[in-house]
N, C-alpha and C positions, 0 to 999 in steps of 0.2 A: 714915727707916729706924728701925724699932723695935729694941730690944736682941735680941729673938727673931730677927728677920730678919738682923741682923748676925751672930749666933751661927750661924744656919743657913748663911749664906753662907761664913763662916769654916770650918765643918766640911766643907762641900761642896768648897771650894777645897783644903783639906788632903787630903781623901779622893782627889780626882782627881789632885792632884799626886803623892801616893804611888802611885796606880795607874799613873802614867807613869814615875815616878822609879825604883821598885824593879825593874821589868822592864828598864829601860834600863841600870841599874847592872849587873844580872846579864849582860845581853847584852854590855856593854863588857868585863866581866871574862872572859867566855867567849871573846870575840874576841881579847883579849890573850893568853889561854892558847893558843888554837888557832893563831893566826898568828905571834905572837912567841915562843911557847913558854915564857912566864913563868907559873909556878904562883902561885896566890894567896899562898901563904906566902913566896914570893920577891919579891913585889911591893914590900913595904916596903924591902927591901934595894936593889932596883933604883931606887926613888925617892929614898930618903934617902942611902944610901951611895954608889951609883954615879951618882946624879943623872941618870938616863937620861931626858932630856927627851922623846925620841921616844915613850916609853911614855905619858907624860902627854898628849902631843898625840894619840896614837891613842885614848886614853880619851876625850878631848874630842870628837873628830870622830865617833866611833862613837856616843857619847851624844847628841850634837847631831842626827845623822841619824835615829837610831831614835826619839828623843823627838819630832822633827817628825812622823814618820809615825804614831806611836802617839797623840800628842796630837790630831792632826787627826781620827783615827777617833773619839776620845772626844768631841771638841768638836762634831762633826756626825755622830753615829753612825747615824742612820736617814735616808737620803736619800729624800725624797718617798714616804712610805708603806712604806719598806723595813724590814727587820728587823735585829736585832743580828747575826744570822748573816751577812747580806749585808755588813754593815759590816766584820766581821772577815774575811770572804772577800776583800773589796777590799783590806784591810790586808795580807793574805797575798800577794795579787797584787803590791801595791806593793813589799813586801819582796823578793819573788822577782825582780822586774824590777830593783830597785836592786842586789841582790847579783849578779845575772847581769851587768849592765853594769859593776859594780865589778870583778868577776872578769876580765872581758874586758880592761878597762883595765889592771889589775894585770899580767895576762899579757903584754899588749903592751908596756907601759913597763918593768916590772921584769924581764920575760923577756929583753928586749933587753939590759938592764944586767947581768943574771945571766950570760947567754951570754958577754958580754965578759970576765967574771971566771972563766968556766969552772965556774960553780956552778949548782945548781938554784935555782928561784925562791924557795922557802921558806927554804932555807939562806941565800941572799943577803939576803933581807929580815931574817931574824933576826940575821945578823952585822952588817949595816949599822946596824940600829936598836938592838940590845942591846949589842953589843960596841964599835961605833964611834960610837954616839950620834948617828947621822945624822938630825938634826931636819929637814933639807931634804927627805929622802925621805919622812919621816913626813907632812909637809905635802902633798907630791905625792900620796901615797896617800890622804890626807884629801880632797883635791880630787876624786880619782877616785871616792870614795864619796859625798861631799856633793852633787855635781852631779846624779847620778841620783836621790838621795834627795829633793832639792828639786824636781826635775822630776816625779817620781811623786807628791810631795805635792800639786802643783798639778793634775796631769792625771789620775792614777789614782784618787785618793781623792775 
């Protein structure tokens, strides 16, 4: 491998990694804001002062799931004479299917738990993960997200 080939490979790797990493980071932060109610400016306090491990776990599994889907699209963008438009359409379908199944799982599992406490689903999730630092529930939610993300990674894309 020549130095030029090595440099080209390095620049390509860095470029594609940033193309996956940046949207994944933003999606993870948006998810934490929407579901857990943690503003970006509060994130440091939650992580450093309150040591809310559930937030770190949520960031991990959201990043993992979306990076799987996005990297798969980038790795094999044009299936057998297809176009980039088709590739991103299939990515959108995969994300929609993943989020739909995730939402149904959350409503089934967390809805049952929230009803036992007499709370709404979103209030229950926020209280358990932010105030009570319930890492176990964060991992359950992660599994409810990662399973459909992995399946759509293999089937839809």
